[in-house]
C-alpha beads as a LAMMPS data file, in Angstrom:
LAMMPS data file: protein, C-alpha beads

437 atoms
436 bonds

1 atom types
1 bond types

-500.0 500.0 xlo xhi
-500.0 500.0 ylo yhi
-500.0 500.0 zlo zhi

Masses

1 110.0

Atoms # bond

1 1 1 -19.296 14.547 -17.175
2 1 1 -20.508 18.054 -16.346
3 1 1 -24.136 16.941 -16.286
4 1 1 -23.313 13.915 -14.185
5 1 1 -21.291 16.010 -11.776
6 1 1 -24.072 18.572 -11.446
7 1 1 -26.468 15.765 -10.609
8 1 1 -24.032 14.509 -8.024
9 1 1 -23.841 17.989 -6.503
10 1 1 -27.618 18.029 -6.155
11 1 1 -27.388 14.632 -4.510
12 1 1 -24.732 16.039 -2.191
13 1 1 -27.195 18.360 -0.432
14 1 1 -28.732 15.265 1.132
15 1 1 -25.444 13.507 1.796
16 1 1 -24.917 14.795 5.325
17 1 1 -28.140 13.267 6.618
18 1 1 -27.966 10.181 4.464
19 1 1 -24.333 9.155 4.780
20 1 1 -22.930 10.473 8.025
21 1 1 -23.497 8.850 11.440
22 1 1 -24.797 5.566 10.069
23 1 1 -24.566 2.341 12.027
24 1 1 -22.327 -0.459 10.816
25 1 1 -24.502 -3.063 9.136
26 1 1 -21.886 -5.158 7.377
27 1 1 -21.598 -8.816 8.298
28 1 1 -18.077 -9.180 9.649
29 1 1 -18.125 -12.987 9.753
30 1 1 -15.493 -14.736 7.672
31 1 1 -15.593 -18.115 6.023
32 1 1 -12.764 -20.584 6.049
33 1 1 -10.140 -20.086 3.385
34 1 1 -9.020 -22.755 0.998
35 1 1 -5.379 -22.964 0.045
36 1 1 -6.356 -23.938 -3.492
37 1 1 -7.423 -21.251 -5.955
38 1 1 -6.928 -23.081 -9.214
39 1 1 -10.630 -23.773 -9.779
40 1 1 -12.009 -20.542 -8.364
41 1 1 -13.526 -17.716 -10.350
42 1 1 -11.489 -14.528 -10.645
43 1 1 -13.590 -12.880 -7.933
44 1 1 -13.317 -15.847 -5.563
45 1 1 -9.601 -16.192 -6.224
46 1 1 -8.906 -12.559 -5.316
47 1 1 -11.232 -12.709 -2.339
48 1 1 -9.578 -15.885 -1.069
49 1 1 -6.309 -13.986 -0.723
50 1 1 -8.084 -11.166 1.117
51 1 1 -9.754 -13.585 3.525
52 1 1 -6.482 -15.415 4.096
53 1 1 -4.951 -12.106 5.150
54 1 1 -7.937 -11.458 7.426
55 1 1 -7.720 -14.885 9.046
56 1 1 -4.185 -14.051 10.080
57 1 1 -5.801 -11.305 12.145
58 1 1 -4.783 -8.681 9.651
59 1 1 -7.428 -6.587 7.950
60 1 1 -6.663 -6.003 4.318
61 1 1 -5.273 -2.596 3.406
62 1 1 -5.478 -0.206 6.337
63 1 1 -8.093 2.533 6.453
64 1 1 -6.653 5.559 4.738
65 1 1 -8.073 7.782 7.453
66 1 1 -5.540 6.351 9.879
67 1 1 -2.582 7.433 7.847
68 1 1 -1.476 10.937 7.187
69 1 1 2.129 10.263 7.764
70 1 1 5.055 12.241 9.037
71 1 1 7.603 13.642 6.650
72 1 1 10.370 11.145 7.433
73 1 1 10.687 7.830 5.641
74 1 1 9.844 5.649 8.643
75 1 1 9.110 1.941 8.561
76 1 1 5.750 2.354 10.261
77 1 1 2.681 4.472 9.795
78 1 1 2.191 7.443 12.102
79 1 1 -1.510 7.693 12.788
80 1 1 -1.581 11.486 13.020
81 1 1 -5.271 11.770 12.283
82 1 1 -7.831 9.241 13.423
83 1 1 -10.448 11.285 11.646
84 1 1 -14.113 10.781 12.438
85 1 1 -15.775 11.874 9.235
86 1 1 -19.132 11.932 10.973
87 1 1 -17.866 14.697 13.237
88 1 1 -15.291 16.636 11.191
89 1 1 -16.626 19.266 8.807
90 1 1 -14.116 21.278 6.834
91 1 1 -14.940 24.616 5.302
92 1 1 -13.304 26.312 2.349
93 1 1 -13.288 29.657 0.628
94 1 1 -13.698 27.750 -2.634
95 1 1 -17.329 27.491 -3.680
96 1 1 -19.148 24.284 -4.565
97 1 1 -19.519 25.474 -8.148
98 1 1 -15.742 25.854 -8.485
99 1 1 -15.147 22.397 -7.033
100 1 1 -17.669 20.924 -9.456
101 1 1 -16.165 22.722 -12.445
102 1 1 -12.653 21.671 -11.549
103 1 1 -13.643 18.029 -11.143
104 1 1 -15.329 18.165 -14.525
105 1 1 -12.260 19.752 -16.100
106 1 1 -10.120 16.806 -15.034
107 1 1 -11.946 14.835 -17.767
108 1 1 -11.524 11.685 -15.729
109 1 1 -12.357 8.313 -17.203
110 1 1 -13.456 7.408 -13.666
111 1 1 -16.678 9.208 -12.605
112 1 1 -15.956 11.852 -9.961
113 1 1 -19.097 12.469 -7.939
114 1 1 -19.388 15.561 -5.766
115 1 1 -21.257 15.721 -2.461
116 1 1 -20.627 16.720 1.147
117 1 1 -18.473 13.680 1.830
118 1 1 -16.307 14.202 -1.237
119 1 1 -16.060 17.901 -0.472
120 1 1 -14.662 17.094 2.971
121 1 1 -11.889 15.009 1.408
122 1 1 -11.147 17.554 -1.282
123 1 1 -10.569 20.194 1.393
124 1 1 -8.553 17.755 3.497
125 1 1 -6.098 16.874 0.720
126 1 1 -5.934 20.255 -0.987
127 1 1 -5.964 22.642 1.985
128 1 1 -5.317 20.943 5.328
129 1 1 -1.926 19.322 4.814
130 1 1 0.060 21.394 2.324
131 1 1 3.487 20.154 3.483
132 1 1 2.571 16.483 3.180
133 1 1 0.963 17.003 -0.200
134 1 1 3.930 19.088 -1.287
135 1 1 6.120 16.104 -0.591
136 1 1 3.702 13.840 -2.452
137 1 1 3.848 16.104 -5.520
138 1 1 7.643 16.116 -5.334
139 1 1 7.829 12.327 -5.066
140 1 1 5.250 12.005 -7.814
141 1 1 7.644 13.575 -10.318
142 1 1 9.696 10.380 -9.929
143 1 1 7.039 7.733 -9.211
144 1 1 4.098 8.770 -11.404
145 1 1 5.884 7.996 -14.697
146 1 1 6.552 4.496 -13.300
147 1 1 2.852 4.165 -12.472
148 1 1 1.856 5.466 -15.893
149 1 1 3.924 2.823 -17.651
150 1 1 2.174 0.058 -15.695
151 1 1 -1.280 1.550 -16.231
152 1 1 -0.640 1.823 -19.962
153 1 1 0.533 -1.781 -20.033
154 1 1 -2.808 -2.970 -18.632
155 1 1 -4.948 -0.284 -20.273
156 1 1 -6.354 1.182 -17.058
157 1 1 -6.966 4.869 -16.208
158 1 1 -4.015 7.036 -15.216
159 1 1 -6.157 8.659 -12.510
160 1 1 -5.596 5.543 -10.399
161 1 1 -2.249 7.011 -9.354
162 1 1 -4.190 8.826 -6.626
163 1 1 -4.725 5.497 -4.888
164 1 1 -1.067 5.348 -3.903
165 1 1 -1.512 8.731 -2.237
166 1 1 -4.349 7.564 -0.027
167 1 1 -2.597 4.257 0.639
168 1 1 0.860 5.522 1.603
169 1 1 1.441 9.162 0.640
170 1 1 3.975 7.636 -1.816
171 1 1 6.192 6.281 0.964
172 1 1 8.053 3.331 -0.503
173 1 1 8.634 1.736 2.912
174 1 1 5.208 2.357 4.426
175 1 1 3.992 -0.317 6.823
176 1 1 0.536 -0.294 8.326
177 1 1 -0.237 -1.338 11.859
178 1 1 -1.525 -4.650 10.552
179 1 1 1.344 -5.559 8.234
180 1 1 0.373 -4.140 4.845
181 1 1 3.553 -2.917 3.211
182 1 1 4.852 -0.670 0.479
183 1 1 3.479 2.187 -1.538
184 1 1 0.471 0.121 -2.615
185 1 1 -0.062 -1.485 0.802
186 1 1 -0.260 -5.130 -0.133
187 1 1 -0.962 -7.709 2.540
188 1 1 1.007 -10.948 2.401
189 1 1 -1.423 -13.343 0.711
190 1 1 -2.724 -10.821 -1.798
191 1 1 0.862 -9.927 -2.695
192 1 1 1.764 -13.575 -3.192
193 1 1 -1.313 -14.141 -5.343
194 1 1 -0.155 -11.366 -7.654
195 1 1 3.313 -12.809 -7.978
196 1 1 5.306 -10.604 -5.611
197 1 1 8.303 -12.316 -4.026
198 1 1 8.485 -12.186 -0.237
199 1 1 11.307 -14.028 1.487
200 1 1 14.156 -13.474 3.937
201 1 1 16.061 -11.208 1.536
202 1 1 13.395 -9.678 -0.676
203 1 1 10.000 -8.056 -0.218
204 1 1 8.740 -6.895 -3.600
205 1 1 5.835 -5.077 -1.993
206 1 1 8.453 -2.372 -1.398
207 1 1 9.602 -2.316 -5.025
208 1 1 7.756 0.589 -6.699
209 1 1 7.975 -1.046 -10.133
210 1 1 6.875 -4.546 -9.139
211 1 1 4.237 -3.316 -6.685
212 1 1 2.473 -0.975 -9.100
213 1 1 2.428 -3.745 -11.701
214 1 1 0.678 -6.005 -9.194
215 1 1 -1.699 -3.209 -8.172
216 1 1 -2.560 -2.542 -11.817
217 1 1 -3.349 -6.209 -12.392
218 1 1 -5.477 -6.328 -9.257
219 1 1 -7.434 -3.252 -10.315
220 1 1 -7.906 -4.558 -13.843
221 1 1 -9.217 -7.848 -12.438
222 1 1 -11.585 -5.968 -10.131
223 1 1 -12.874 -3.826 -12.972
224 1 1 -13.549 -6.944 -15.032
225 1 1 -15.559 -8.307 -12.097
226 1 1 -17.662 -5.213 -11.398
227 1 1 -17.536 -3.214 -14.645
228 1 1 -17.306 -0.041 -12.553
229 1 1 -14.143 1.786 -11.510
230 1 1 -15.541 3.147 -8.241
231 1 1 -16.422 -0.382 -7.149
232 1 1 -13.036 -1.667 -8.308
233 1 1 -11.341 1.032 -6.230
234 1 1 -13.488 0.175 -3.213
235 1 1 -12.602 -3.505 -3.568
236 1 1 -8.916 -2.616 -3.286
237 1 1 -9.675 -1.632 0.300
238 1 1 -12.071 -4.353 1.423
239 1 1 -11.899 -7.112 -1.174
240 1 1 -14.386 -8.050 -3.915
241 1 1 -16.341 -10.270 -1.542
242 1 1 -17.392 -7.382 0.678
243 1 1 -18.284 -5.250 -2.334
244 1 1 -20.377 -8.078 -3.730
245 1 1 -22.166 -8.480 -0.387
246 1 1 -23.000 -4.780 -0.429
247 1 1 -24.345 -5.075 -3.975
248 1 1 -26.525 -8.061 -3.077
249 1 1 -27.910 -6.434 0.059
250 1 1 -28.638 -3.111 -1.580
251 1 1 -29.822 -4.458 -4.899
252 1 1 -27.795 -1.698 -6.576
253 1 1 -24.454 -1.492 -8.377
254 1 1 -23.460 2.126 -7.812
255 1 1 -20.942 3.023 -5.099
256 1 1 -23.171 5.651 -3.517
257 1 1 -26.155 3.306 -3.554
258 1 1 -24.218 0.583 -1.700
259 1 1 -22.449 3.052 0.600
260 1 1 -24.359 1.988 3.750
261 1 1 -23.594 -1.662 3.130
262 1 1 -19.828 -1.380 2.792
263 1 1 -17.417 -1.820 5.704
264 1 1 -17.078 1.437 7.602
265 1 1 -13.434 2.030 6.633
266 1 1 -14.235 1.483 2.946
267 1 1 -16.976 4.107 2.813
268 1 1 -14.407 6.887 2.849
269 1 1 -12.088 5.254 0.338
270 1 1 -13.642 6.387 -2.939
271 1 1 -14.367 9.919 -1.615
272 1 1 -10.738 10.129 -0.512
273 1 1 -9.643 8.989 -3.962
274 1 1 -11.554 11.914 -5.481
275 1 1 -10.061 14.298 -2.915
276 1 1 -6.512 13.125 -3.570
277 1 1 -6.967 13.259 -7.344
278 1 1 -8.315 16.785 -7.065
279 1 1 -5.252 17.865 -5.066
280 1 1 -2.875 16.254 -7.570
281 1 1 -4.501 18.190 -10.390
282 1 1 -4.973 21.576 -8.665
283 1 1 -2.085 21.821 -6.219
284 1 1 -0.905 25.068 -7.797
285 1 1 -4.313 26.690 -7.384
286 1 1 -4.327 25.449 -3.787
287 1 1 -0.980 27.050 -2.986
288 1 1 0.838 23.727 -2.502
289 1 1 4.546 23.919 -3.268
290 1 1 6.186 20.685 -4.483
291 1 1 9.063 19.639 -2.276
292 1 1 12.449 19.065 -3.849
293 1 1 12.975 15.432 -2.885
294 1 1 16.252 15.022 -4.796
295 1 1 15.259 11.831 -6.577
296 1 1 17.547 10.895 -9.490
297 1 1 16.248 12.027 -12.852
298 1 1 17.785 9.113 -14.777
299 1 1 18.119 5.514 -13.616
300 1 1 20.101 2.634 -15.070
301 1 1 19.209 -0.981 -14.367
302 1 1 21.661 -3.858 -13.894
303 1 1 21.007 -7.577 -13.650
304 1 1 22.862 -9.093 -10.708
305 1 1 23.579 -12.833 -10.548
306 1 1 25.924 -12.764 -7.552
307 1 1 25.176 -11.990 -3.936
308 1 1 25.973 -8.323 -3.436
309 1 1 25.848 -6.044 -0.415
310 1 1 24.902 -2.375 -0.727
311 1 1 28.054 -1.440 1.214
312 1 1 30.206 -3.114 -1.425
313 1 1 28.590 -0.921 -4.070
314 1 1 28.774 2.152 -1.859
315 1 1 32.439 1.787 -1.023
316 1 1 33.634 1.034 -4.553
317 1 1 31.421 3.396 -6.556
318 1 1 30.471 6.153 -4.129
319 1 1 26.697 5.698 -4.495
320 1 1 25.284 6.896 -1.154
321 1 1 23.722 4.165 0.969
322 1 1 20.474 6.093 1.305
323 1 1 20.194 6.362 -2.495
324 1 1 20.749 2.614 -2.832
325 1 1 18.006 1.974 -0.278
326 1 1 15.527 4.352 -1.908
327 1 1 16.058 2.949 -5.414
328 1 1 16.188 -0.692 -4.261
329 1 1 13.946 -0.876 -1.179
330 1 1 12.872 -4.464 -1.859
331 1 1 16.180 -5.770 -0.489
332 1 1 15.282 -5.672 3.175
333 1 1 18.773 -6.498 4.466
334 1 1 20.681 -4.367 1.946
335 1 1 21.777 -7.567 0.209
336 1 1 20.897 -8.543 -3.362
337 1 1 20.592 -12.365 -3.269
338 1 1 21.898 -12.999 -6.790
339 1 1 23.088 -16.470 -7.741
340 1 1 23.975 -18.551 -10.755
341 1 1 20.336 -19.608 -11.042
342 1 1 18.607 -16.406 -9.964
343 1 1 19.043 -12.850 -11.262
344 1 1 17.885 -9.725 -9.464
345 1 1 17.577 -6.084 -10.461
346 1 1 19.852 -3.307 -9.209
347 1 1 18.861 0.299 -9.915
348 1 1 21.491 3.040 -9.822
349 1 1 21.520 6.747 -10.689
350 1 1 22.836 7.138 -14.209
351 1 1 25.648 9.343 -12.863
352 1 1 27.179 6.253 -11.255
353 1 1 26.781 3.858 -14.163
354 1 1 30.361 4.160 -15.338
355 1 1 31.735 3.677 -11.824
356 1 1 29.721 0.506 -11.348
357 1 1 30.608 -0.938 -14.735
358 1 1 34.289 -0.449 -13.889
359 1 1 34.009 -2.742 -10.839
360 1 1 31.062 -4.902 -11.879
361 1 1 33.075 -8.113 -12.157
362 1 1 34.889 -7.717 -8.845
363 1 1 32.617 -5.720 -6.545
364 1 1 31.166 -8.901 -5.030
365 1 1 34.616 -9.772 -3.631
366 1 1 35.063 -6.523 -1.714
367 1 1 34.943 -7.297 2.045
368 1 1 32.847 -10.373 1.239
369 1 1 34.224 -12.266 4.241
370 1 1 32.758 -9.591 6.510
371 1 1 29.646 -8.395 4.724
372 1 1 28.551 -11.723 3.254
373 1 1 29.964 -14.233 5.711
374 1 1 28.073 -17.549 6.037
375 1 1 26.897 -16.835 9.588
376 1 1 25.280 -13.553 8.561
377 1 1 23.659 -15.114 5.522
378 1 1 22.306 -18.043 7.552
379 1 1 20.748 -15.666 10.088
380 1 1 19.026 -13.777 7.320
381 1 1 17.814 -16.975 5.667
382 1 1 16.412 -18.062 9.008
383 1 1 14.702 -14.689 9.269
384 1 1 16.665 -13.128 12.097
385 1 1 19.164 -13.764 14.854
386 1 1 17.238 -16.406 16.803
387 1 1 16.953 -14.293 19.932
388 1 1 14.136 -15.350 22.273
389 1 1 11.698 -12.576 23.057
390 1 1 9.262 -12.692 25.952
391 1 1 6.180 -10.841 24.771
392 1 1 3.360 -9.911 27.142
393 1 1 -0.014 -9.903 25.422
394 1 1 -1.707 -6.498 25.436
395 1 1 -5.347 -5.557 25.143
396 1 1 -6.434 -5.854 21.526
397 1 1 -3.657 -8.261 20.546
398 1 1 -4.217 -11.365 18.466
399 1 1 -1.776 -13.874 17.050
400 1 1 -1.805 -12.439 13.534
401 1 1 -0.944 -8.982 14.823
402 1 1 1.930 -10.306 16.952
403 1 1 3.187 -12.488 14.100
404 1 1 3.239 -9.478 11.773
405 1 1 5.163 -7.415 14.301
406 1 1 7.903 -10.024 14.667
407 1 1 7.835 -11.254 11.054
408 1 1 6.971 -14.832 11.866
409 1 1 3.871 -16.956 11.315
410 1 1 0.917 -17.728 13.555
411 1 1 1.809 -21.418 13.343
412 1 1 5.310 -20.680 14.652
413 1 1 3.950 -18.811 17.671
414 1 1 1.557 -21.679 18.323
415 1 1 4.396 -24.196 18.092
416 1 1 6.785 -22.251 20.317
417 1 1 4.134 -21.772 22.993
418 1 1 2.317 -25.125 22.671
419 1 1 -0.935 -23.419 21.710
420 1 1 -3.630 -25.652 20.226
421 1 1 -5.785 -22.759 19.062
422 1 1 -5.562 -19.021 18.496
423 1 1 -7.064 -17.792 21.768
424 1 1 -4.747 -15.651 23.897
425 1 1 -5.447 -13.459 26.922
426 1 1 -4.242 -10.082 28.096
427 1 1 -1.180 -10.410 30.321
428 1 1 -0.194 -13.807 28.907
429 1 1 3.513 -14.247 28.105
430 1 1 4.371 -15.590 24.685
431 1 1 7.873 -16.627 23.671
432 1 1 8.975 -15.670 20.171
433 1 1 12.206 -16.748 18.541
434 1 1 13.223 -13.995 16.192
435 1 1 14.216 -15.837 13.056
436 1 1 13.632 -19.204 14.649
437 1 1 11.958 -22.070 12.816

Bonds

1 1 1 2
2 1 2 3
3 1 3 4
4 1 4 5
5 1 5 6
6 1 6 7
7 1 7 8
8 1 8 9
9 1 9 10
10 1 10 11
11 1 11 12
12 1 12 13
13 1 13 14
14 1 14 15
15 1 15 16
16 1 16 17
17 1 17 18
18 1 18 19
19 1 19 20
20 1 20 21
21 1 21 22
22 1 22 23
23 1 23 24
24 1 24 25
25 1 25 26
26 1 26 27
27 1 27 28
28 1 28 29
29 1 29 30
30 1 30 31
31 1 31 32
32 1 32 33
33 1 33 34
34 1 34 35
35 1 35 36
36 1 36 37
37 1 37 38
38 1 38 39
39 1 39 40
40 1 40 41
41 1 41 42
42 1 42 43
43 1 43 44
44 1 44 45
45 1 45 46
46 1 46 47
47 1 47 48
48 1 48 49
49 1 49 50
50 1 50 51
51 1 51 52
52 1 52 53
53 1 53 54
54 1 54 55
55 1 55 56
56 1 56 57
57 1 57 58
58 1 58 59
59 1 59 60
60 1 60 61
61 1 61 62
62 1 62 63
63 1 63 64
64 1 64 65
65 1 65 66
66 1 66 67
67 1 67 68
68 1 68 69
69 1 69 70
70 1 70 71
71 1 71 72
72 1 72 73
73 1 73 74
74 1 74 75
75 1 75 76
76 1 76 77
77 1 77 78
78 1 78 79
79 1 79 80
80 1 80 81
81 1 81 82
82 1 82 83
83 1 83 84
84 1 84 85
85 1 85 86
86 1 86 87
87 1 87 88
88 1 88 89
89 1 89 90
90 1 90 91
91 1 91 92
92 1 92 93
93 1 93 94
94 1 94 95
95 1 95 96
96 1 96 97
97 1 97 98
98 1 98 99
99 1 99 100
100 1 100 101
101 1 101 102
102 1 102 103
103 1 103 104
104 1 104 105
105 1 105 106
106 1 106 107
107 1 107 108
108 1 108 109
109 1 109 110
110 1 110 111
111 1 111 112
112 1 112 113
113 1 113 114
114 1 114 115
115 1 115 116
116 1 116 117
117 1 117 118
118 1 118 119
119 1 119 120
120 1 120 121
121 1 121 122
122 1 122 123
123 1 123 124
124 1 124 125
125 1 125 126
126 1 126 127
127 1 127 128
128 1 128 129
129 1 129 130
130 1 130 131
131 1 131 132
132 1 132 133
133 1 133 134
134 1 134 135
135 1 135 136
136 1 136 137
137 1 137 138
138 1 138 139
139 1 139 140
140 1 140 141
141 1 141 142
142 1 142 143
143 1 143 144
144 1 144 145
145 1 145 146
146 1 146 147
147 1 147 148
148 1 148 149
149 1 149 150
150 1 150 151
151 1 151 152
152 1 152 153
153 1 153 154
154 1 154 155
155 1 155 156
156 1 156 157
157 1 157 158
158 1 158 159
159 1 159 160
160 1 160 161
161 1 161 162
162 1 162 163
163 1 163 164
164 1 164 165
165 1 165 166
166 1 166 167
167 1 167 168
168 1 168 169
169 1 169 170
170 1 170 171
171 1 171 172
172 1 172 173
173 1 173 174
174 1 174 175
175 1 175 176
176 1 176 177
177 1 177 178
178 1 178 179
179 1 179 180
180 1 180 181
181 1 181 182
182 1 182 183
183 1 183 184
184 1 184 185
185 1 185 186
186 1 186 187
187 1 187 188
188 1 188 189
189 1 189 190
190 1 190 191
191 1 191 192
192 1 192 193
193 1 193 194
194 1 194 195
195 1 195 196
196 1 196 197
197 1 197 198
198 1 198 199
199 1 199 200
200 1 200 201
201 1 201 202
202 1 202 203
203 1 203 204
204 1 204 205
205 1 205 206
206 1 206 207
207 1 207 208
208 1 208 209
209 1 209 210
210 1 210 211
211 1 211 212
212 1 212 213
213 1 213 214
214 1 214 215
215 1 215 216
216 1 216 217
217 1 217 218
218 1 218 219
219 1 219 220
220 1 220 221
221 1 221 222
222 1 222 223
223 1 223 224
224 1 224 225
225 1 225 226
226 1 226 227
227 1 227 228
228 1 228 229
229 1 229 230
230 1 230 231
231 1 231 232
232 1 232 233
233 1 233 234
234 1 234 235
235 1 235 236
236 1 236 237
237 1 237 238
238 1 238 239
239 1 239 240
240 1 240 241
241 1 241 242
242 1 242 243
243 1 243 244
244 1 244 245
245 1 245 246
246 1 246 247
247 1 247 248
248 1 248 249
249 1 249 250
250 1 250 251
251 1 251 252
252 1 252 253
253 1 253 254
254 1 254 255
255 1 255 256
256 1 256 257
257 1 257 258
258 1 258 259
259 1 259 260
260 1 260 261
261 1 261 262
262 1 262 263
263 1 263 264
264 1 264 265
265 1 265 266
266 1 266 267
267 1 267 268
268 1 268 269
269 1 269 270
270 1 270 271
271 1 271 272
272 1 272 273
273 1 273 274
274 1 274 275
275 1 275 276
276 1 276 277
277 1 277 278
278 1 278 279
279 1 279 280
280 1 280 281
281 1 281 282
282 1 282 283
283 1 283 284
284 1 284 285
285 1 285 286
286 1 286 287
287 1 287 288
288 1 288 289
289 1 289 290
290 1 290 291
291 1 291 292
292 1 292 293
293 1 293 294
294 1 294 295
295 1 295 296
296 1 296 297
297 1 297 298
298 1 298 299
299 1 299 300
300 1 300 301
301 1 301 302
302 1 302 303
303 1 303 304
304 1 304 305
305 1 305 306
306 1 306 307
307 1 307 308
308 1 308 309
309 1 309 310
310 1 310 311
311 1 311 312
312 1 312 313
313 1 313 314
314 1 314 315
315 1 315 316
316 1 316 317
317 1 317 318
318 1 318 319
319 1 319 320
320 1 320 321
321 1 321 322
322 1 322 323
323 1 323 324
324 1 324 325
325 1 325 326
326 1 326 327
327 1 327 328
328 1 328 329
329 1 329 330
330 1 330 331
331 1 331 332
332 1 332 333
333 1 333 334
334 1 334 335
335 1 335 336
336 1 336 337
337 1 337 338
338 1 338 339
339 1 339 340
340 1 340 341
341 1 341 342
342 1 342 343
343 1 343 344
344 1 344 345
345 1 345 346
346 1 346 347
347 1 347 348
348 1 348 349
349 1 349 350
350 1 350 351
351 1 351 352
352 1 352 353
353 1 353 354
354 1 354 355
355 1 355 356
356 1 356 357
357 1 357 358
358 1 358 359
359 1 359 360
360 1 360 361
361 1 361 362
362 1 362 363
363 1 363 364
364 1 364 365
365 1 365 366
366 1 366 367
367 1 367 368
368 1 368 369
369 1 369 370
370 1 370 371
371 1 371 372
372 1 372 373
373 1 373 374
374 1 374 375
375 1 375 376
376 1 376 377
377 1 377 378
378 1 378 379
379 1 379 380
380 1 380 381
381 1 381 382
382 1 382 383
383 1 383 384
384 1 384 385
385 1 385 386
386 1 386 387
387 1 387 388
388 1 388 389
389 1 389 390
390 1 390 391
391 1 391 392
392 1 392 393
393 1 393 394
394 1 394 395
395 1 395 396
396 1 396 397
397 1 397 398
398 1 398 399
399 1 399 400
400 1 400 401
401 1 401 402
402 1 402 403
403 1 403 404
404 1 404 405
405 1 405 406
406 1 406 407
407 1 407 408
408 1 408 409
409 1 409 410
410 1 410 411
411 1 411 412
412 1 412 413
413 1 413 414
414 1 414 415
415 1 415 416
416 1 416 417
417 1 417 418
418 1 418 419
419 1 419 420
420 1 420 421
421 1 421 422
422 1 422 423
423 1 423 424
424 1 424 425
425 1 425 426
426 1 426 427
427 1 427 428
428 1 428 429
429 1 429 430
430 1 430 431
431 1 431 432
432 1 432 433
433 1 433 434
434 1 434 435
435 1 435 436
436 1 436 437
C-alpha cells in the first residue's frame, strides 16, 4: 500500500492540469428501459433500475458536492456548498507526506490514491466543516455497528461506511432535490430492485438497517461486475452502465484512467470517499470533537402484527415521539401497518422494553377511533388528502421532478392534465391531486 500510495502521490503532481477544468465528454443519451429484468445480466439488471430512475427525470444519487447539510434533521437537502472543484483549492498545514502516511496507515482493503483532487477532499472533510463532521462521528457511534454487521454479512470492506457520509452525512431522513431518499440515497426503482418496500405507509429507504443491507448487496454486485472497488463505488453514483461506457471509451479499467470519461458529478465521488474515510479515521488529529447525539445505546426489537400509531406507544409507555421517529423512520405517517398477514418491526430503547411489554396486547386499542380511524387510514392508503394543487411550471422543471415533489407518478400527472407526452413549458399550470388516483 505504501508503495502504491507513493506512486499515486507522484501522479498527483500532474493531477491539477490533467483532471481539473475538463470538458464533459460523456454521452448523456438514454435508451428505453424495459420493465422486465428476469433475463438480464447482473450489470444490465442494475443499470435498468438506474435508467428507469433517470427516465422519470431523476438523476440517480445526487452529486455529493451539492450536499453538506445543516445540523437539523430536515426532510430535504440544504445545498450549502455548490462547490466547483475546478476553482476551489484548499490549503492545509498538514504536509503531503503526512497525508500519504496516514492513508497508508489505514490499511484499507480499498486502494486509497493520493493526488491534488483527493487532497482537496481530505482537507474539505477533515478541516473545513468540523461541526458537521463532529455530528457525523457522533451519529456513527450508533450507525456504524449496524453498517458493519451488513458488510460482514456480504463480506465487503468496512471502509465503505464512508459512502453514507458523502451520500447523506448520516441523516436518516435525507432527501435529495431529485427524490433520492435515506442515508444511502436510493432512488425509487433501484430501491425496489433491491427489495426495499415503498408504499403509502412505509419507505424502507429510510430504515438504516434495511437500507444498508440493500446498499451492501448493490456494492457487492458492482464489485462482482468490475472486480475493482473504486469502480464499484463510482457505479453507486452513476450506475454500472456509465462506468462501463467510460471503460470502453478509455480502454482502461482504473478509476483515474477513466476519470475524463465519467459523468462530471461522478468524478468527485471516489476522491470524496477517500476524503471522508480519512476524516473518519483521523478526526482526533484534526481537532474534530464528536457531538453527543443522545442515541440509545441498547435497542430492543418487537414484531408488530397490528396497526399501531406512534402516539399510542408514546402515551402508554412514555417513549418520546422524536425517539420513535428516529429509531423507526421508515413509517412515514407514524403508523406501523401491522396486520394478521403482515408483520413489521418496531425498535425501542431498551429502557422502555418493560413498559411496552406491559401494554403490548392492548396498546393498539388506545384512542384507536381517533388515531386509526378509517377515514385517516384511507387517506394514507390513497397517498394523501386528495387536495387539488395548481402548480405553475418553473424553469428547469420536468414531470419527474414535479412527481417526486408531490409523491405521485408521471403517469398520474399526465392523466390529470390530459398530457399525451412529457413536454411541459415554463408558466404552464398543472393540476395535481395530492393522494389522488
